[in-house]
Backbone and ligand atoms as CSV (ligand in chain L), in Angstrom:
chain,resi,resn,atom,element,x,y,z
A,1,MET,N,N,26.951,-19.140,15.820
A,1,MET,CA,C,27.180,-19.272,17.232
A,1,MET,C,C,27.738,-20.751,17.319
A,2,SER,N,N,28.953,-21.033,17.894
A,2,SER,CA,C,29.626,-22.200,17.912
A,2,SER,C,C,29.694,-22.447,19.536
A,3,SER,N,N,29.549,-23.670,19.929
A,3,SER,CA,C,29.649,-24.182,21.141
A,3,SER,C,C,30.681,-25.078,21.244
A,4,LYS,N,N,31.512,-25.094,22.086
A,4,LYS,CA,C,32.682,-25.991,22.338
A,4,LYS,C,C,32.129,-27.430,23.360
A,5,SER,N,N,31.064,-27.140,24.004
A,5,SER,CA,C,30.565,-28.052,24.747
A,5,SER,C,C,30.210,-29.514,24.188
A,6,GLY,N,N,29.766,-29.302,22.868
A,6,GLY,CA,C,29.674,-30.717,22.389
A,6,GLY,C,C,30.966,-31.338,21.694
A,7,SER,N,N,31.433,-32.462,21.990
A,7,SER,CA,C,32.846,-32.896,21.598
A,7,SER,C,C,32.751,-33.737,20.300
A,8,LYS,N,N,31.594,-33.910,19.792
A,8,LYS,CA,C,31.486,-34.774,18.589
A,8,LYS,C,C,31.621,-33.821,17.371
A,9,LYS,N,N,32.357,-34.417,16.313
A,9,LYS,CA,C,32.522,-33.519,15.229
A,9,LYS,C,C,31.307,-33.623,14.339
A,10,GLN,N,N,31.081,-32.583,13.620
A,10,GLN,CA,C,29.951,-32.565,12.619
A,10,GLN,C,C,30.451,-33.130,11.444
A,11,THR,N,N,29.606,-33.920,10.822
A,11,THR,CA,C,29.738,-34.306,9.569
A,11,THR,C,C,29.522,-33.200,8.607
A,12,PHE,N,N,30.114,-33.414,7.251
A,12,PHE,CA,C,30.044,-32.365,6.275
A,12,PHE,C,C,28.576,-32.155,5.930
A,13,ALA,N,N,27.843,-33.111,5.978
A,13,ALA,CA,C,26.331,-32.890,5.516
A,13,ALA,C,C,25.699,-32.047,6.614
A,14,GLU,N,N,25.980,-32.413,7.983
A,14,GLU,CA,C,25.443,-31.725,8.994
A,14,GLU,C,C,25.852,-30.125,9.105
A,15,ILE,N,N,27.042,-29.992,8.470
A,15,ILE,CA,C,27.372,-28.614,8.490
A,15,ILE,C,C,26.679,-27.863,7.323
A,16,VAL,N,N,26.631,-28.605,6.319
A,16,VAL,CA,C,25.819,-27.947,5.245
A,16,VAL,C,C,24.477,-27.717,5.626
A,17,ALA,N,N,23.806,-28.744,6.206
A,17,ALA,CA,C,22.521,-28.500,6.781
A,17,ALA,C,C,22.173,-27.322,7.597
A,18,ALA,N,N,23.197,-27.124,8.593
A,18,ALA,CA,C,23.222,-26.064,9.518
A,18,ALA,C,C,23.078,-24.735,8.609
A,19,VAL,N,N,24.368,-24.668,7.844
A,19,VAL,CA,C,24.441,-23.403,7.140
A,19,VAL,C,C,23.134,-23.099,6.216
A,20,GLU,N,N,22.417,-24.076,5.634
A,20,GLU,CA,C,21.372,-23.734,4.842
A,20,GLU,C,C,20.075,-23.377,5.634
A,21,SER,N,N,20.105,-23.957,6.695
A,21,SER,CA,C,19.083,-23.572,7.738
A,21,SER,C,C,19.396,-22.094,8.153
A,22,ASP,N,N,20.327,-21.403,8.097
A,22,ASP,CA,C,20.591,-20.071,8.575
A,22,ASP,C,C,20.331,-19.092,7.552
A,23,VAL,N,N,20.319,-19.473,6.154
A,23,VAL,CA,C,20.013,-18.719,5.027
A,23,VAL,C,C,18.630,-18.219,5.113
A,24,PRO,N,N,18.565,-16.824,5.196
A,24,PRO,CA,C,17.147,-16.405,5.194
A,24,PRO,C,C,16.386,-16.853,3.842
A,25,VAL,N,N,15.332,-17.142,3.963
A,25,VAL,CA,C,14.365,-17.281,2.867
A,25,VAL,C,C,14.216,-15.952,2.130
A,26,PRO,N,N,14.697,-15.947,0.810
A,26,PRO,CA,C,14.548,-14.616,0.049
A,26,PRO,C,C,13.005,-14.494,0.048
A,27,SER,N,N,12.635,-13.290,0.366
A,27,SER,CA,C,11.245,-12.754,0.190
A,27,SER,C,C,11.201,-11.541,-0.345
A,28,LYS,N,N,10.406,-11.401,-1.381
A,28,LYS,CA,C,10.174,-10.130,-1.940
A,28,LYS,C,C,9.630,-9.140,-0.993
A,29,ASP,N,N,9.018,-9.670,0.015
A,29,ASP,CA,C,8.278,-8.595,0.950
A,29,ASP,C,C,9.198,-8.171,2.048
A,30,SER,N,N,10.441,-8.577,1.987
A,30,SER,CA,C,11.384,-8.258,3.232
A,30,SER,C,C,11.581,-6.740,3.190
A,31,ALA,N,N,11.570,-6.116,1.917
A,31,ALA,CA,C,12.113,-4.841,1.942
A,31,ALA,C,C,10.997,-3.841,1.961
A,32,ILE,N,N,9.712,-4.306,1.983
A,32,ILE,CA,C,8.543,-3.376,1.725
A,32,ILE,C,C,7.654,-3.421,2.772
A,33,SER,N,N,6.919,-2.561,3.012
A,33,SER,CA,C,5.913,-2.245,4.058
A,33,SER,C,C,4.607,-2.123,3.499
A,34,PRO,N,N,3.707,-3.125,3.525
A,34,PRO,CA,C,2.312,-3.125,2.816
A,34,PRO,C,C,1.630,-1.850,3.184
A,35,GLY,N,N,1.003,-1.015,2.214
A,35,GLY,CA,C,0.351,0.038,2.508
A,35,GLY,C,C,1.226,1.354,2.463
A,36,ARG,N,N,2.442,1.261,2.202
A,36,ARG,CA,C,3.321,2.373,2.324
A,36,ARG,C,C,4.365,2.580,1.162
A,37,PHE,N,N,4.995,3.529,1.040
A,37,PHE,CA,C,5.967,3.807,-0.077
A,37,PHE,C,C,7.299,2.976,0.241
A,38,SER,N,N,7.866,2.494,-0.658
A,38,SER,CA,C,9.285,2.035,-0.429
A,38,SER,C,C,10.028,2.562,-1.620
A,39,GLY,N,N,10.868,3.583,-1.386
A,39,GLY,CA,C,11.340,4.325,-2.517
A,39,GLY,C,C,10.437,5.111,-3.270
A,40,ASP,N,N,10.214,4.842,-4.574
A,40,ASP,CA,C,9.258,5.513,-5.424
A,40,ASP,C,C,8.042,4.702,-5.625
A,41,THR,N,N,8.050,3.587,-5.001
A,41,THR,CA,C,6.993,2.642,-5.326
A,41,THR,C,C,6.126,2.497,-4.077
A,42,LEU,N,N,4.595,2.603,-4.389
A,42,LEU,CA,C,3.716,2.469,-3.357
A,42,LEU,C,C,3.226,0.879,-3.439
A,43,TYR,N,N,3.158,0.218,-2.247
A,43,TYR,CA,C,2.713,-1.134,-2.294
A,43,TYR,C,C,1.379,-0.961,-1.614
A,44,ASP,N,N,0.400,-1.959,-2.176
A,44,ASP,CA,C,-0.964,-1.883,-1.539
A,44,ASP,C,C,-0.919,-2.802,-0.340
A,45,LEU,N,N,-1.987,-2.962,0.255
A,45,LEU,CA,C,-2.242,-3.586,1.668
A,45,LEU,C,C,-1.782,-4.986,1.487
A,46,ALA,N,N,-1.816,-5.545,0.386
A,46,ALA,CA,C,-1.372,-7.092,0.305
A,46,ALA,C,C,0.091,-7.231,-0.278
A,47,GLY,N,N,0.737,-6.008,-0.431
A,47,GLY,CA,C,2.065,-6.050,-0.765
A,47,GLY,C,C,2.405,-6.013,-2.119
A,48,HIS,N,N,1.502,-5.779,-2.973
A,48,HIS,CA,C,1.537,-5.701,-4.339
A,48,HIS,C,C,1.994,-4.336,-4.860
A,49,ALA,N,N,3.214,-4.193,-5.736
A,49,ALA,CA,C,3.757,-2.969,-6.146
A,49,ALA,C,C,2.519,-2.185,-6.918
A,50,LEU,N,N,2.483,-1.027,-6.865
A,50,LEU,CA,C,1.513,-0.196,-7.678
A,50,LEU,C,C,2.106,0.838,-8.580
A,51,ARG,N,N,1.520,1.025,-9.671
A,51,ARG,CA,C,2.230,1.843,-10.624
A,51,ARG,C,C,1.098,2.742,-11.078
A,52,GLU,N,N,1.597,4.010,-11.488
A,52,GLU,CA,C,0.576,5.063,-11.881
A,52,GLU,C,C,0.068,4.690,-13.183
A,53,VAL,N,N,-1.084,4.717,-13.453
A,53,VAL,CA,C,-1.746,4.417,-14.626
A,53,VAL,C,C,-1.466,5.308,-15.586
A,54,ASP,N,N,-1.832,6.672,-15.386
A,54,ASP,CA,C,-1.514,7.837,-15.982
A,54,ASP,C,C,-1.529,9.060,-15.278
A,55,ASP,N,N,-1.483,10.176,-15.855
A,55,ASP,CA,C,-1.271,11.465,-15.302
A,55,ASP,C,C,-2.498,12.036,-14.803
A,56,HIS,N,N,-3.659,11.287,-15.381
A,56,HIS,CA,C,-4.909,11.989,-15.154
A,56,HIS,C,C,-5.266,12.194,-13.747
A,57,ALA,N,N,-5.679,13.359,-13.438
A,57,ALA,CA,C,-6.278,13.665,-12.025
A,57,ALA,C,C,-7.785,13.478,-11.856
A,58,LEU,N,N,-8.282,12.538,-11.091
A,58,LEU,CA,C,-9.674,12.127,-11.301
A,58,LEU,C,C,-10.608,13.058,-10.512
A,59,ASP,N,N,-11.641,13.512,-11.091
A,59,ASP,CA,C,-12.697,14.303,-10.565
A,59,ASP,C,C,-13.624,13.483,-9.598
A,60,PRO,N,N,-14.465,14.215,-8.757
A,60,PRO,CA,C,-15.172,13.579,-7.661
A,60,PRO,C,C,-16.025,12.266,-8.364
A,61,ALA,N,N,-16.692,12.534,-9.603
A,61,ALA,CA,C,-17.459,11.367,-9.945
A,61,ALA,C,C,-16.671,10.297,-10.395
A,62,GLU,N,N,-15.451,10.498,-11.032
A,62,GLU,CA,C,-14.691,9.646,-11.514
A,62,GLU,C,C,-14.027,8.588,-10.290
A,63,ILE,N,N,-13.653,9.568,-9.071
A,63,ILE,CA,C,-13.427,8.765,-7.821
A,63,ILE,C,C,-14.539,7.735,-7.362
A,64,ARG,N,N,-15.721,8.239,-7.431
A,64,ARG,CA,C,-16.751,7.419,-6.961
A,64,ARG,C,C,-16.949,6.130,-7.949
A,65,ASP,N,N,-16.909,6.357,-9.056
A,65,ASP,CA,C,-17.146,5.294,-9.975
A,65,ASP,C,C,-16.006,4.294,-9.817
A,66,ALA,N,N,-14.759,4.844,-9.669
A,66,ALA,CA,C,-13.599,3.719,-9.394
A,66,ALA,C,C,-13.717,2.982,-8.141
A,67,VAL,N,N,-14.185,3.681,-7.056
A,67,VAL,CA,C,-14.574,2.839,-6.005
A,67,VAL,C,C,-15.643,1.867,-6.107
A,68,LEU,N,N,-16.761,2.377,-6.830
A,68,LEU,CA,C,-17.843,1.367,-7.110
A,68,LEU,C,C,-17.267,0.176,-7.958
A,69,ALA,N,N,-16.358,0.410,-8.596
A,69,ALA,CA,C,-15.726,-0.647,-9.587
A,69,ALA,C,C,-14.658,-1.472,-8.644
A,70,GLY,N,N,-14.405,-1.132,-7.431
A,70,GLY,CA,C,-13.631,-2.055,-6.543
A,70,GLY,C,C,-12.298,-1.344,-6.059
A,71,ALA,N,N,-11.906,-0.158,-6.684
A,71,ALA,CA,C,-10.706,0.437,-6.295
A,71,ALA,C,C,-10.545,0.657,-4.846
A,72,LEU,N,N,-9.471,0.846,-4.010
A,72,LEU,CA,C,-9.254,1.258,-2.856
A,72,LEU,C,C,-8.624,2.613,-2.840
A,73,LEU,N,N,-8.750,3.298,-1.712
A,73,LEU,CA,C,-8.204,4.739,-1.608
A,73,LEU,C,C,-6.952,4.662,-0.586
A,74,ALA,N,N,-6.050,5.345,-0.993
A,74,ALA,CA,C,-4.832,5.324,-0.047
A,74,ALA,C,C,-4.935,6.999,0.270
A,75,TRP,N,N,-4.987,7.429,1.188
A,75,TRP,CA,C,-5.195,8.895,1.543
A,75,TRP,C,C,-3.948,9.476,2.371
A,76,ASP,N,N,-3.314,10.581,1.670
A,76,ASP,CA,C,-2.369,11.303,2.281
A,76,ASP,C,C,-2.955,12.834,2.367
A,77,SER,N,N,-3.230,12.878,3.650
A,77,SER,CA,C,-3.825,14.139,4.134
A,77,SER,C,C,-2.716,15.262,4.042
A,78,CYS,N,N,-1.594,15.096,3.979
A,78,CYS,CA,C,-0.761,16.356,4.057
A,78,CYS,C,C,-0.589,16.809,2.621
A,79,GLY,N,N,-0.821,15.902,1.711
A,79,GLY,CA,C,-0.796,16.331,0.091
A,79,GLY,C,C,0.438,16.189,-0.458
A,80,CYS,N,N,1.511,15.521,0.140
A,80,CYS,CA,C,2.809,15.464,-0.559
A,80,CYS,C,C,2.631,14.416,-1.498
A,81,GLY,N,N,1.623,13.593,-1.615
A,81,GLY,CA,C,1.701,12.452,-2.586
A,81,GLY,C,C,2.010,11.165,-1.895
A,82,GLY,N,N,2.090,11.117,-0.584
A,82,GLY,CA,C,2.317,9.928,0.162
A,82,GLY,C,C,3.640,9.534,0.644
A,83,TYR,N,N,4.611,10.281,0.107
A,83,TYR,CA,C,6.130,10.160,0.437
A,83,TYR,C,C,6.197,10.233,2.119
A,84,CYS,N,N,5.521,11.059,2.790
A,84,CYS,CA,C,5.539,11.071,4.252
A,84,CYS,C,C,5.146,9.890,4.888
A,85,ASN,N,N,4.511,8.949,4.024
A,85,ASN,CA,C,4.252,7.622,4.598
A,85,ASN,C,C,3.420,7.697,5.929
A,86,THR,N,N,2.304,8.667,5.732
A,86,THR,CA,C,1.185,8.643,6.812
A,86,THR,C,C,0.003,8.171,5.973
A,87,LEU,N,N,-0.014,7.266,5.075
A,87,LEU,CA,C,-1.081,6.881,4.306
A,87,LEU,C,C,-2.152,6.241,5.207
A,88,LYS,N,N,-3.396,6.678,5.023
A,88,LYS,CA,C,-4.550,5.856,5.587
A,88,LYS,C,C,-5.367,5.133,4.575
A,89,TRP,N,N,-5.788,3.945,4.755
A,89,TRP,CA,C,-6.445,3.208,3.923
A,89,TRP,C,C,-7.739,2.749,4.504
A,90,PRO,N,N,-8.706,3.792,4.079
A,90,PRO,CA,C,-10.149,3.335,4.601
A,90,PRO,C,C,-10.533,1.999,4.055
A,91,ASP,N,N,-11.444,1.358,5.095
A,91,ASP,CA,C,-11.621,-0.060,4.712
A,91,ASP,C,C,-12.742,-0.274,3.603
A,92,PRO,N,N,-12.524,-1.232,2.773
A,92,PRO,CA,C,-13.406,-1.324,1.596
A,92,PRO,C,C,-14.787,-1.159,1.895
A,93,GLU,N,N,-15.397,-1.707,2.885
A,93,GLU,CA,C,-16.790,-1.792,3.229
A,93,GLU,C,C,-17.345,-0.192,3.458
A,94,SER,N,N,-16.571,0.706,4.198
A,94,SER,CA,C,-16.847,2.121,4.406
A,94,SER,C,C,-16.792,2.727,3.062
A,95,LEU,N,N,-15.796,2.416,2.314
A,95,LEU,CA,C,-15.688,3.107,0.882
A,95,LEU,C,C,-16.829,2.924,0.006
A,96,LEU,N,N,-17.333,1.597,0.059
A,96,LEU,CA,C,-18.518,1.254,-0.810
A,96,LEU,C,C,-19.720,1.932,-0.298
A,97,ARG,N,N,-19.809,2.001,1.085
A,97,ARG,CA,C,-21.042,2.663,1.783
A,97,ARG,C,C,-21.095,3.980,1.397
A,98,GLU,N,N,-19.872,4.773,1.347
A,98,GLU,CA,C,-20.056,6.131,1.049
A,98,GLU,C,C,-20.158,6.439,-0.537
A,99,ALA,N,N,-19.483,5.482,-1.301
A,99,ALA,CA,C,-19.618,5.714,-2.876
A,99,ALA,C,C,-21.067,5.349,-3.261
A,100,SER,N,N,-21.940,4.390,-2.512
A,100,SER,CA,C,-23.138,4.151,-3.153
A,100,SER,C,C,-24.209,5.171,-2.580
A,101,SER,N,N,-23.745,6.150,-1.522
A,101,SER,CA,C,-24.655,7.118,-1.205
A,101,SER,C,C,-24.306,8.610,-1.807
A,102,ALA,N,N,-22.997,8.779,-2.078
A,102,ALA,CA,C,-22.521,10.156,-2.286
A,102,ALA,C,C,-21.358,10.258,-3.080
A,103,ILE,N,N,-21.155,11.434,-3.708
A,103,ILE,CA,C,-19.810,11.545,-4.457
A,103,ILE,C,C,-18.921,12.268,-3.478
A,104,PRO,N,N,-17.570,12.158,-3.485
A,104,PRO,CA,C,-16.646,12.917,-2.684
A,104,PRO,C,C,-16.655,14.435,-2.898
A,105,ARG,N,N,-16.209,15.243,-2.143
A,105,ARG,CA,C,-16.052,16.644,-2.583
A,105,ARG,C,C,-14.793,17.076,-2.318
A,106,PHE,N,N,-14.340,17.914,-3.189
A,106,PHE,CA,C,-12.903,18.569,-2.922
A,106,PHE,C,C,-13.203,19.883,-2.180
A,107,ARG,N,N,-12.023,20.268,-1.415
A,107,ARG,CA,C,-12.055,21.642,-0.630
A,107,ARG,C,C,-11.895,22.610,-1.967
A,108,LYS,N,N,-12.608,23.629,-1.925
A,108,LYS,CA,C,-12.848,24.616,-2.985
A,108,LYS,C,C,-11.429,25.287,-3.368
A,109,ASN,N,N,-10.498,25.676,-2.507
A,109,ASN,CA,C,-9.148,26.288,-2.731
A,109,ASN,C,C,-8.185,25.176,-3.054
A,110,HIS,N,N,-8.475,24.099,-2.240
A,110,HIS,CA,C,-7.273,23.149,-2.249
A,110,HIS,C,C,-7.860,21.780,-2.605
A,111,PRO,N,N,-8.215,21.686,-3.869
A,111,PRO,CA,C,-8.631,20.332,-4.363
A,111,PRO,C,C,-7.606,19.178,-4.248
A,112,ALA,N,N,-7.931,17.997,-3.771
A,112,ALA,CA,C,-7.175,16.991,-3.538
A,112,ALA,C,C,-6.743,16.521,-4.982
A,113,ARG,N,N,-5.526,16.073,-5.184
A,113,ARG,CA,C,-5.070,15.407,-6.364
A,113,ARG,C,C,-5.214,14.046,-6.206
A,114,VAL,N,N,-6.066,13.396,-7.065
A,114,VAL,CA,C,-6.489,11.944,-6.932
A,114,VAL,C,C,-5.817,11.227,-8.228
A,115,THR,N,N,-4.960,10.269,-8.129
A,115,THR,CA,C,-4.532,9.446,-9.428
A,115,THR,C,C,-4.630,8.089,-9.125
A,116,ARG,N,N,-4.769,7.498,-10.377
A,116,ARG,CA,C,-4.972,5.994,-10.305
A,116,ARG,C,C,-3.978,5.211,-10.196
A,117,LEU,N,N,-3.588,4.294,-9.567
A,117,LEU,CA,C,-2.466,3.350,-9.571
A,117,LEU,C,C,-3.040,1.964,-9.805
A,118,ARG,N,N,-2.268,1.124,-10.236
A,118,ARG,CA,C,-2.715,-0.186,-10.493
A,118,ARG,C,C,-1.507,-1.278,-10.220
A,119,GLY,N,N,-2.061,-2.192,-9.573
A,119,GLY,CA,C,-1.091,-3.432,-9.152
A,119,GLY,C,C,-1.902,-4.733,-9.542
A,120,GLU,N,N,-1.302,-5.885,-9.180
A,120,GLU,CA,C,-1.706,-7.157,-9.288
A,120,GLU,C,C,-3.122,-7.265,-8.461
A,121,GLY,N,N,-3.148,-6.576,-7.297
A,121,GLY,CA,C,-4.272,-6.690,-6.410
A,121,GLY,C,C,-5.419,-5.669,-6.900
A,122,GLY,N,N,-5.385,-4.982,-7.950
A,122,GLY,CA,C,-6.372,-3.978,-8.295
A,122,GLY,C,C,-5.931,-2.637,-8.179
A,123,ASP,N,N,-6.798,-1.848,-8.542
A,123,ASP,CA,C,-6.664,-0.374,-8.565
A,123,ASP,C,C,-6.606,0.249,-7.204
A,124,VAL,N,N,-5.911,1.407,-6.978
A,124,VAL,CA,C,-5.853,2.017,-5.795
A,124,VAL,C,C,-5.740,3.583,-6.285
A,125,LEU,N,N,-6.692,4.362,-5.560
A,125,LEU,CA,C,-6.555,5.776,-5.876
A,125,LEU,C,C,-5.832,6.446,-4.786
A,126,LEU,N,N,-4.742,7.196,-5.267
A,126,LEU,CA,C,-3.895,7.959,-4.276
A,126,LEU,C,C,-4.552,9.333,-4.170
A,127,VAL,N,N,-4.981,9.590,-2.958
A,127,VAL,CA,C,-5.487,10.791,-2.691
A,127,VAL,C,C,-4.445,11.774,-1.979
A,128,ALA,N,N,-3.977,12.755,-2.621
A,128,ALA,CA,C,-3.112,13.882,-2.089
A,128,ALA,C,C,-3.899,15.037,-1.783
A,129,GLY,N,N,-4.141,15.231,-0.305
A,129,GLY,CA,C,-4.750,16.386,0.051
A,129,GLY,C,C,-6.246,16.050,0.610
A,130,ASP,N,N,-6.913,17.267,0.677
A,130,ASP,CA,C,-7.979,17.208,1.481
A,130,ASP,C,C,-9.292,16.562,0.619
A,131,LEU,N,N,-10.038,15.691,1.213
A,131,LEU,CA,C,-11.245,15.162,0.363
A,131,LEU,C,C,-12.316,15.081,1.471
A,132,ARG,N,N,-13.438,15.456,1.111
A,132,ARG,CA,C,-14.652,15.062,2.143
A,132,ARG,C,C,-15.554,14.007,1.387
A,133,TRP,N,N,-15.728,13.010,2.366
A,133,TRP,CA,C,-16.502,12.021,1.783
A,133,TRP,C,C,-17.069,11.346,2.982
A,134,GLY,N,N,-18.290,11.945,3.487
A,134,GLY,CA,C,-18.973,11.218,4.520
A,134,GLY,C,C,-17.895,11.178,5.875
A,135,ASP,N,N,-17.818,10.002,6.437
A,135,ASP,CA,C,-16.908,9.889,7.714
A,135,ASP,C,C,-15.621,9.393,7.209
A,136,LEU,N,N,-15.426,9.164,5.839
A,136,LEU,CA,C,-14.069,8.408,5.611
A,136,LEU,C,C,-12.822,9.088,6.012
A,137,PHE,N,N,-12.717,10.506,5.736
A,137,PHE,CA,C,-11.403,11.250,5.960
A,137,PHE,C,C,-11.391,12.062,7.090
A,138,ARG,N,N,-11.831,11.445,8.216
A,138,ARG,CA,C,-11.722,12.430,9.359
A,138,ARG,C,C,-10.754,11.706,10.474
L,1,ZN,ZN,ZN,2.271,13.445,2.883
């Protein structure tokens, strides 16, 4: 934006300063939304990129153990694996409360696929499909 109302000429240093202040600060967060997929990569709520640890689908006891060890859950109820970006992240306190009292249950004919992802902020279990675990997934 230039204005002709000011008649004084800018010095070169002032021009440089003005240009530099207009340059957006490069941020690795600018292209991502915490808690969602960006391209093929899921980011945790703190904005850390998550990578699948392996192909192993966790069973209910393993899910509980992982949560008790501090893992968070990202739940995709439609079961596509989170690409629809309607992931829900149960809060850690509720997770621990359920994990300390019960193991989750799969629906008989449509067990959720639960895989472990890992990032700088810790582990996240990606839950694709239906999981019953107290009041967490309602
Ligand atoms: Zn989905």
